[in-house]
PyMOL Python script that loads the backbone (N, CA, C, O; Angstrom):
from pymol import cmd

cmd.read_pdbstr("""\
ATOM      1  N   UNK A   1     106.528  55.218  55.735  1.00  0.00           N
ATOM      2  CA  UNK A   1     107.624  54.598  56.715  1.00  0.00           C
ATOM      3  C   UNK A   1     108.308  55.391  57.847  1.00  0.00           C
ATOM      4  O   UNK A   1     109.506  55.655  57.745  1.00  0.00           O
ATOM      5  N   UNK A   2     107.508  55.830  59.053  1.00  0.00           N
ATOM      6  CA  UNK A   2     108.114  56.179  60.119  1.00  0.00           C
ATOM      7  C   UNK A   2     109.115  55.799  60.675  1.00  0.00           C
ATOM      8  O   UNK A   2     108.756  54.885  61.418  1.00  0.00           O
ATOM      9  N   UNK A   3     110.634  56.020  60.801  1.00  0.00           N
ATOM     10  CA  UNK A   3     111.780  55.248  61.783  1.00  0.00           C
ATOM     11  C   UNK A   3     111.880  54.128  61.794  1.00  0.00           C
ATOM     12  O   UNK A   3     112.244  53.574  62.831  1.00  0.00           O
ATOM     13  N   UNK A   4     111.580  53.368  60.600  1.00  0.00           N
ATOM     14  CA  UNK A   4     111.620  51.775  60.341  1.00  0.00           C
ATOM     15  C   UNK A   4     112.528  51.401  59.134  1.00  0.00           C
ATOM     16  O   UNK A   4     112.002  51.598  58.038  1.00  0.00           O
ATOM     17  N   UNK A   5     113.621  50.968  59.127  1.00  0.00           N
ATOM     18  CA  UNK A   5     114.185  50.379  58.612  1.00  0.00           C
ATOM     19  C   UNK A   5     113.975  48.763  57.869  1.00  0.00           C
ATOM     20  O   UNK A   5     113.648  48.113  58.862  1.00  0.00           O
ATOM     21  N   UNK A   6     113.980  48.041  57.010  1.00  0.00           N
ATOM     22  CA  UNK A   6     113.768  46.701  56.670  1.00  0.00           C
ATOM     23  C   UNK A   6     114.942  46.590  55.905  1.00  0.00           C
ATOM     24  O   UNK A   6     115.401  47.591  55.354  1.00  0.00           O
ATOM     25  N   UNK A   7     115.424  45.605  55.816  1.00  0.00           N
ATOM     26  CA  UNK A   7     116.468  45.009  55.002  1.00  0.00           C
ATOM     27  C   UNK A   7     116.161  43.539  54.981  1.00  0.00           C
ATOM     28  O   UNK A   7     115.549  43.040  55.926  1.00  0.00           O
ATOM     29  N   UNK A   8     116.597  42.734  53.834  1.00  0.00           N
ATOM     30  CA  UNK A   8     116.588  41.242  53.806  1.00  0.00           C
ATOM     31  C   UNK A   8     117.887  40.852  52.844  1.00  0.00           C
ATOM     32  O   UNK A   8     118.071  41.134  51.660  1.00  0.00           O
ATOM     33  N   UNK A   9     118.794  40.041  53.845  1.00  0.00           N
ATOM     34  CA  UNK A   9     119.787  39.301  53.276  1.00  0.00           C
ATOM     35  C   UNK A   9     119.730  38.131  53.267  1.00  0.00           C
ATOM     36  O   UNK A   9     119.789  37.575  54.364  1.00  0.00           O
ATOM     37  N   UNK A  10     119.648  37.624  52.522  1.00  0.00           N
ATOM     38  CA  UNK A  10     119.863  35.929  52.501  1.00  0.00           C
ATOM     39  C   UNK A  10     118.601  35.560  52.738  1.00  0.00           C
ATOM     40  O   UNK A  10     118.504  34.352  52.956  1.00  0.00           O
ATOM     41  N   UNK A  11     117.497  36.219  52.780  1.00  0.00           N
ATOM     42  CA  UNK A  11     115.719  35.825  52.950  1.00  0.00           C
ATOM     43  C   UNK A  11     115.846  35.924  54.271  1.00  0.00           C
ATOM     44  O   UNK A  11     115.064  35.171  54.852  1.00  0.00           O
ATOM     45  N   UNK A  12     116.705  36.725  55.161  1.00  0.00           N
ATOM     46  CA  UNK A  12     116.475  36.746  56.490  1.00  0.00           C
ATOM     47  C   UNK A  12     115.950  38.488  56.495  1.00  0.00           C
ATOM     48  O   UNK A  12     116.723  39.433  56.343  1.00  0.00           O
ATOM     49  N   UNK A  13     114.716  38.577  56.672  1.00  0.00           N
ATOM     50  CA  UNK A  13     114.121  40.449  57.493  1.00  0.00           C
ATOM     51  C   UNK A  13     114.660  40.765  58.361  1.00  0.00           C
ATOM     52  O   UNK A  13     114.802  39.966  59.287  1.00  0.00           O
ATOM     53  N   UNK A  14     115.106  41.856  58.425  1.00  0.00           N
ATOM     54  CA  UNK A  14     115.827  42.759  59.448  1.00  0.00           C
ATOM     55  C   UNK A  14     114.989  43.916  59.353  1.00  0.00           C
ATOM     56  O   UNK A  14     114.681  44.583  58.365  1.00  0.00           O
ATOM     57  N   UNK A  15     114.525  44.090  61.138  1.00  0.00           N
ATOM     58  CA  UNK A  15     113.654  45.191  60.968  1.00  0.00           C
ATOM     59  C   UNK A  15     114.569  46.405  62.008  1.00  0.00           C
ATOM     60  O   UNK A  15     115.132  45.929  62.994  1.00  0.00           O
ATOM     61  N   UNK A  16     114.670  47.635  61.812  1.00  0.00           N
ATOM     62  CA  UNK A  16     116.096  48.342  62.983  1.00  0.00           C
ATOM     63  C   UNK A  16     115.030  49.804  62.975  1.00  0.00           C
ATOM     64  O   UNK A  16     114.734  50.584  62.070  1.00  0.00           O
ATOM     65  N   UNK A  17     114.687  49.740  64.266  1.00  0.00           N
ATOM     66  CA  UNK A  17     114.309  51.236  64.485  1.00  0.00           C
ATOM     67  C   UNK A  17     114.858  51.653  65.847  1.00  0.00           C
ATOM     68  O   UNK A  17     115.103  50.995  66.858  1.00  0.00           O
ATOM     69  N   UNK A  18     114.975  52.977  65.555  1.00  0.00           N
ATOM     70  CA  UNK A  18     115.178  54.016  66.744  1.00  0.00           C
ATOM     71  C   UNK A  18     114.524  54.060  67.860  1.00  0.00           C
ATOM     72  O   UNK A  18     113.626  54.902  67.814  1.00  0.00           O
ATOM     73  N   UNK A  19     114.619  53.347  69.124  1.00  0.00           N
ATOM     74  CA  UNK A  19     113.582  53.645  70.256  1.00  0.00           C
ATOM     75  C   UNK A  19     113.704  55.249  70.925  1.00  0.00           C
ATOM     76  O   UNK A  19     112.977  55.680  71.819  1.00  0.00           O
ATOM     77  N   UNK A  20     114.733  55.945  70.299  1.00  0.00           N
ATOM     78  CA  UNK A  20     115.073  57.246  71.009  1.00  0.00           C
ATOM     79  C   UNK A  20     114.067  58.050  70.807  1.00  0.00           C
ATOM     80  O   UNK A  20     113.733  58.936  71.594  1.00  0.00           O
ATOM     81  N   UNK A  21     113.344  57.718  69.406  1.00  0.00           N
ATOM     82  CA  UNK A  21     112.333  58.852  68.826  1.00  0.00           C
ATOM     83  C   UNK A  21     111.352  58.704  69.021  1.00  0.00           C
ATOM     84  O   UNK A  21     111.122  57.653  69.620  1.00  0.00           O
ATOM     85  N   UNK A  22     110.381  59.408  68.752  1.00  0.00           N
ATOM     86  CA  UNK A  22     109.016  59.786  68.824  1.00  0.00           C
ATOM     87  C   UNK A  22     108.546  60.772  67.945  1.00  0.00           C
ATOM     88  O   UNK A  22     109.132  61.809  67.635  1.00  0.00           O
ATOM     89  N   UNK A  23     107.348  60.343  67.529  1.00  0.00           N
ATOM     90  CA  UNK A  23     106.536  60.756  66.516  1.00  0.00           C
ATOM     91  C   UNK A  23     105.172  61.532  67.048  1.00  0.00           C
ATOM     92  O   UNK A  23     104.330  61.859  66.212  1.00  0.00           O
ATOM     93  N   UNK A  24     104.975  61.811  68.401  1.00  0.00           N
ATOM     94  CA  UNK A  24     103.691  62.139  68.507  1.00  0.00           C
ATOM     95  C   UNK A  24     102.647  61.044  68.765  1.00  0.00           C
ATOM     96  O   UNK A  24     102.732  59.924  68.261  1.00  0.00           O
ATOM     97  N   UNK A  25     101.461  61.514  69.744  1.00  0.00           N
ATOM     98  CA  UNK A  25     100.621  60.561  70.169  1.00  0.00           C
ATOM     99  C   UNK A  25      99.649  59.694  68.897  1.00  0.00           C
ATOM    100  O   UNK A  25      99.678  60.276  67.812  1.00  0.00           O
ATOM    101  N   UNK A  26      99.068  58.785  68.923  1.00  0.00           N
ATOM    102  CA  UNK A  26      98.668  58.115  68.392  1.00  0.00           C
ATOM    103  C   UNK A  26      96.895  58.405  67.818  1.00  0.00           C
ATOM    104  O   UNK A  26      96.395  59.126  68.682  1.00  0.00           O
ATOM    105  N   UNK A  27      96.223  58.213  67.117  1.00  0.00           N
ATOM    106  CA  UNK A  27      94.803  58.626  66.944  1.00  0.00           C
ATOM    107  C   UNK A  27      94.470  58.460  67.760  1.00  0.00           C
ATOM    108  O   UNK A  27      94.135  59.610  68.042  1.00  0.00           O
ATOM    109  N   UNK A  28      94.172  57.820  68.693  1.00  0.00           N
ATOM    110  CA  UNK A  28      93.442  57.655  70.149  1.00  0.00           C
ATOM    111  C   UNK A  28      93.446  58.675  71.320  1.00  0.00           C
ATOM    112  O   UNK A  28      92.626  59.110  72.128  1.00  0.00           O
ATOM    113  N   UNK A  29      95.165  58.902  70.936  1.00  0.00           N
ATOM    114  CA  UNK A  29      95.699  59.720  72.409  1.00  0.00           C
ATOM    115  C   UNK A  29      96.272  58.918  73.280  1.00  0.00           C
ATOM    116  O   UNK A  29      96.770  59.556  74.207  1.00  0.00           O
ATOM    117  N   UNK A  30      96.411  57.722  73.363  1.00  0.00           N
ATOM    118  CA  UNK A  30      96.441  56.935  74.778  1.00  0.00           C
ATOM    119  C   UNK A  30      97.919  56.409  74.735  1.00  0.00           C
ATOM    120  O   UNK A  30      98.504  56.109  75.776  1.00  0.00           O
ATOM    121  N   UNK A  31      98.518  56.305  73.465  1.00  0.00           N
ATOM    122  CA  UNK A  31     100.040  56.110  73.418  1.00  0.00           C
ATOM    123  C   UNK A  31     100.884  57.432  72.305  1.00  0.00           C
ATOM    124  O   UNK A  31     100.407  58.275  71.546  1.00  0.00           O
ATOM    125  N   UNK A  32     102.759  56.965  72.804  1.00  0.00           N
ATOM    126  CA  UNK A  32     103.414  57.588  71.596  1.00  0.00           C
ATOM    127  C   UNK A  32     103.567  56.676  71.025  1.00  0.00           C
ATOM    128  O   UNK A  32     103.630  55.503  71.395  1.00  0.00           O
ATOM    129  N   UNK A  33     103.675  57.333  69.622  1.00  0.00           N
ATOM    130  CA  UNK A  33     104.113  56.477  68.514  1.00  0.00           C
ATOM    131  C   UNK A  33     105.958  56.762  68.400  1.00  0.00           C
ATOM    132  O   UNK A  33     106.448  57.885  68.280  1.00  0.00           O
ATOM    133  N   UNK A  34     106.728  55.521  68.471  1.00  0.00           N
ATOM    134  CA  UNK A  34     108.148  55.581  68.258  1.00  0.00           C
ATOM    135  C   UNK A  34     108.373  55.472  66.328  1.00  0.00           C
ATOM    136  O   UNK A  34     109.118  56.153  65.623  1.00  0.00           O
ATOM    137  N   UNK A  35     107.378  54.314  65.909  1.00  0.00           N
ATOM    138  CA  UNK A  35     107.941  53.785  64.799  1.00  0.00           C
ATOM    139  C   UNK A  35     106.349  53.208  64.408  1.00  0.00           C
ATOM    140  O   UNK A  35     105.498  52.848  65.221  1.00  0.00           O
ATOM    141  N   UNK A  36     106.212  53.246  62.658  1.00  0.00           N
ATOM    142  CA  UNK A  36     105.481  52.619  62.201  1.00  0.00           C
ATOM    143  C   UNK A  36     105.364  52.688  60.951  1.00  0.00           C
ATOM    144  O   UNK A  36     105.988  53.592  60.395  1.00  0.00           O
ATOM    145  N   UNK A  37     104.450  51.671  60.040  1.00  0.00           N
ATOM    146  CA  UNK A  37     104.885  51.648  58.737  1.00  0.00           C
ATOM    147  C   UNK A  37     103.551  52.166  58.038  1.00  0.00           C
ATOM    148  O   UNK A  37     103.401  52.043  56.822  1.00  0.00           O
ATOM    149  N   UNK A  38     102.406  52.862  59.009  1.00  0.00           N
ATOM    150  CA  UNK A  38     101.551  53.351  58.403  1.00  0.00           C
ATOM    151  C   UNK A  38     100.639  52.395  57.885  1.00  0.00           C
ATOM    152  O   UNK A  38      99.728  52.802  57.164  1.00  0.00           O
ATOM    153  N   UNK A  39     100.734  51.311  58.114  1.00  0.00           N
ATOM    154  CA  UNK A  39      99.762  50.232  57.433  1.00  0.00           C
ATOM    155  C   UNK A  39     100.804  49.140  57.151  1.00  0.00           C
ATOM    156  O   UNK A  39     101.882  49.078  57.743  1.00  0.00           O
ATOM    157  N   UNK A  40     100.264  48.004  55.887  1.00  0.00           N
ATOM    158  CA  UNK A  40     100.714  47.347  55.469  1.00  0.00           C
ATOM    159  C   UNK A  40     101.769  47.568  54.328  1.00  0.00           C
ATOM    160  O   UNK A  40     101.236  48.128  53.371  1.00  0.00           O
ATOM    161  N   UNK A  41     103.334  47.255  54.099  1.00  0.00           N
ATOM    162  CA  UNK A  41     103.902  47.670  53.363  1.00  0.00           C
ATOM    163  C   UNK A  41     104.567  46.764  52.789  1.00  0.00           C
ATOM    164  O   UNK A  41     105.084  45.980  53.585  1.00  0.00           O
ATOM    165  N   UNK A  42     104.836  46.481  51.295  1.00  0.00           N
ATOM    166  CA  UNK A  42     105.294  45.168  51.206  1.00  0.00           C
ATOM    167  C   UNK A  42     107.145  45.276  51.237  1.00  0.00           C
ATOM    168  O   UNK A  42     107.734  46.353  51.327  1.00  0.00           O
ATOM    169  N   UNK A  43     107.766  44.073  51.152  1.00  0.00           N
ATOM    170  CA  UNK A  43     108.644  43.887  51.931  1.00  0.00           C
ATOM    171  C   UNK A  43     109.877  43.982  50.768  1.00  0.00           C
ATOM    172  O   UNK A  43     109.740  43.557  49.620  1.00  0.00           O
ATOM    173  N   UNK A  44     110.821  44.473  51.169  1.00  0.00           N
ATOM    174  CA  UNK A  44     112.083  44.941  49.684  1.00  0.00           C
ATOM    175  C   UNK A  44     112.281  43.424  49.092  1.00  0.00           C
ATOM    176  O   UNK A  44     112.360  42.460  49.852  1.00  0.00           O
ATOM    177  N   UNK A  45     112.353  43.299  47.648  1.00  0.00           N
ATOM    178  CA  UNK A  45     112.479  42.718  47.118  1.00  0.00           C
ATOM    179  C   UNK A  45     111.935  41.259  47.336  1.00  0.00           C
ATOM    180  O   UNK A  45     112.562  40.231  47.085  1.00  0.00           O
ATOM    181  N   UNK A  46     110.441  41.357  47.935  1.00  0.00           N
ATOM    182  CA  UNK A  46     109.818  40.416  48.084  1.00  0.00           C
ATOM    183  C   UNK A  46     108.116  40.611  48.502  1.00  0.00           C
ATOM    184  O   UNK A  46     107.402  40.306  49.456  1.00  0.00           O
ATOM    185  N   UNK A  47     107.970  41.229  47.332  1.00  0.00           N
ATOM    186  CA  UNK A  47     106.762  42.408  47.360  1.00  0.00           C
ATOM    187  C   UNK A  47     105.602  41.636  47.428  1.00  0.00           C
ATOM    188  O   UNK A  47     104.689  42.276  47.950  1.00  0.00           O
ATOM    189  N   UNK A  48     105.288  40.496  47.097  1.00  0.00           N
ATOM    190  CA  UNK A  48     104.188  39.759  47.274  1.00  0.00           C
ATOM    191  C   UNK A  48     104.175  39.718  48.826  1.00  0.00           C
ATOM    192  O   UNK A  48     103.013  39.491  49.162  1.00  0.00           O
ATOM    193  N   UNK A  49     105.030  39.850  49.984  1.00  0.00           N
ATOM    194  CA  UNK A  49     104.857  39.488  51.285  1.00  0.00           C
ATOM    195  C   UNK A  49     104.798  40.903  52.004  1.00  0.00           C
ATOM    196  O   UNK A  49     105.483  41.819  51.549  1.00  0.00           O
ATOM    197  N   UNK A  50     104.079  41.080  53.001  1.00  0.00           N
ATOM    198  CA  UNK A  50     103.665  42.428  53.476  1.00  0.00           C
ATOM    199  C   UNK A  50     103.966  42.275  54.860  1.00  0.00           C
ATOM    200  O   UNK A  50     103.934  41.169  55.399  1.00  0.00           O
ATOM    201  N   UNK A  51     104.274  43.389  55.503  1.00  0.00           N
ATOM    202  CA  UNK A  51     104.861  43.780  56.600  1.00  0.00           C
ATOM    203  C   UNK A  51     103.584  45.195  57.376  1.00  0.00           C
ATOM    204  O   UNK A  51     103.170  46.190  56.781  1.00  0.00           O
ATOM    205  N   UNK A  52     103.328  44.848  58.530  1.00  0.00           N
ATOM    206  CA  UNK A  52     102.513  46.103  59.281  1.00  0.00           C
ATOM    207  C   UNK A  52     102.877  46.034  60.520  1.00  0.00           C
ATOM    208  O   UNK A  52     102.831  45.059  61.270  1.00  0.00           O
ATOM    209  N   UNK A  53     103.353  47.413  60.783  1.00  0.00           N
ATOM    210  CA  UNK A  53     104.222  47.718  62.344  1.00  0.00           C
ATOM    211  C   UNK A  53     104.111  48.742  63.026  1.00  0.00           C
ATOM    212  O   UNK A  53     104.164  49.854  62.500  1.00  0.00           O
ATOM    213  N   UNK A  54     103.955  48.591  64.177  1.00  0.00           N
ATOM    214  CA  UNK A  54     103.639  50.024  65.332  1.00  0.00           C
ATOM    215  C   UNK A  54     104.580  49.539  66.568  1.00  0.00           C
ATOM    216  O   UNK A  54     104.606  48.469  67.175  1.00  0.00           O
ATOM    217  N   UNK A  55     105.360  50.755  66.714  1.00  0.00           N
ATOM    218  CA  UNK A  55     106.257  50.642  67.939  1.00  0.00           C
ATOM    219  C   UNK A  55     105.558  51.886  68.557  1.00  0.00           C
ATOM    220  O   UNK A  55     105.320  52.892  67.889  1.00  0.00           O
ATOM    221  N   UNK A  56     105.139  51.713  70.312  1.00  0.00           N
ATOM    222  CA  UNK A  56     104.689  52.519  70.682  1.00  0.00           C
ATOM    223  C   UNK A  56     105.095  51.992  72.369  1.00  0.00           C
ATOM    224  O   UNK A  56     105.452  50.891  72.787  1.00  0.00           O
ATOM    225  N   UNK A  57     104.849  53.372  73.116  1.00  0.00           N
ATOM    226  CA  UNK A  57     104.828  53.574  74.765  1.00  0.00           C
ATOM    227  C   UNK A  57     103.421  54.017  75.066  1.00  0.00           C
ATOM    228  O   UNK A  57     102.784  54.434  74.099  1.00  0.00           O
ATOM    229  N   UNK A  58     102.799  54.000  76.292  1.00  0.00           N
ATOM    230  CA  UNK A  58     102.014  54.008  76.838  1.00  0.00           C
ATOM    231  C   UNK A  58     102.092  55.496  77.601  1.00  0.00           C
ATOM    232  O   UNK A  58     102.854  55.779  78.525  1.00  0.00           O
ATOM    233  N   UNK A  59     101.282  56.213  77.085  1.00  0.00           N
ATOM    234  CA  UNK A  59     101.420  58.325  77.333  1.00  0.00           C
ATOM    235  C   UNK A  59     101.892  58.046  78.855  1.00  0.00           C
ATOM    236  O   UNK A  59     101.671  57.078  79.583  1.00  0.00           O
ATOM    237  N   UNK A  60     102.598  59.204  79.069  1.00  0.00           N
ATOM    238  CA  UNK A  60     103.023  59.351  80.833  1.00  0.00           C
ATOM    239  C   UNK A  60     101.858  60.301  81.183  1.00  0.00           C
ATOM    240  O   UNK A  60     101.718  60.706  82.336  1.00  0.00           O
TER     241      UNK A  60
END
""", "prot")
cmd.dss("prot")
cmd.show_as("cartoon", "prot")
cmd.util.cbc("prot")
cmd.orient("prot")
């Protein structure tokens, strides 16, 4: 995972992303990646559940 923190408290999933960071262009080159799980990953302490997340913006 890049720039994503997952935390579960009392069965509530919290996702934290620093929106000031960038990791370069997407594979298509059309967007800039801010954060990604790089596919589906297990949720902490709930491995039977998965999350896949991408945060990006359009390339300037």
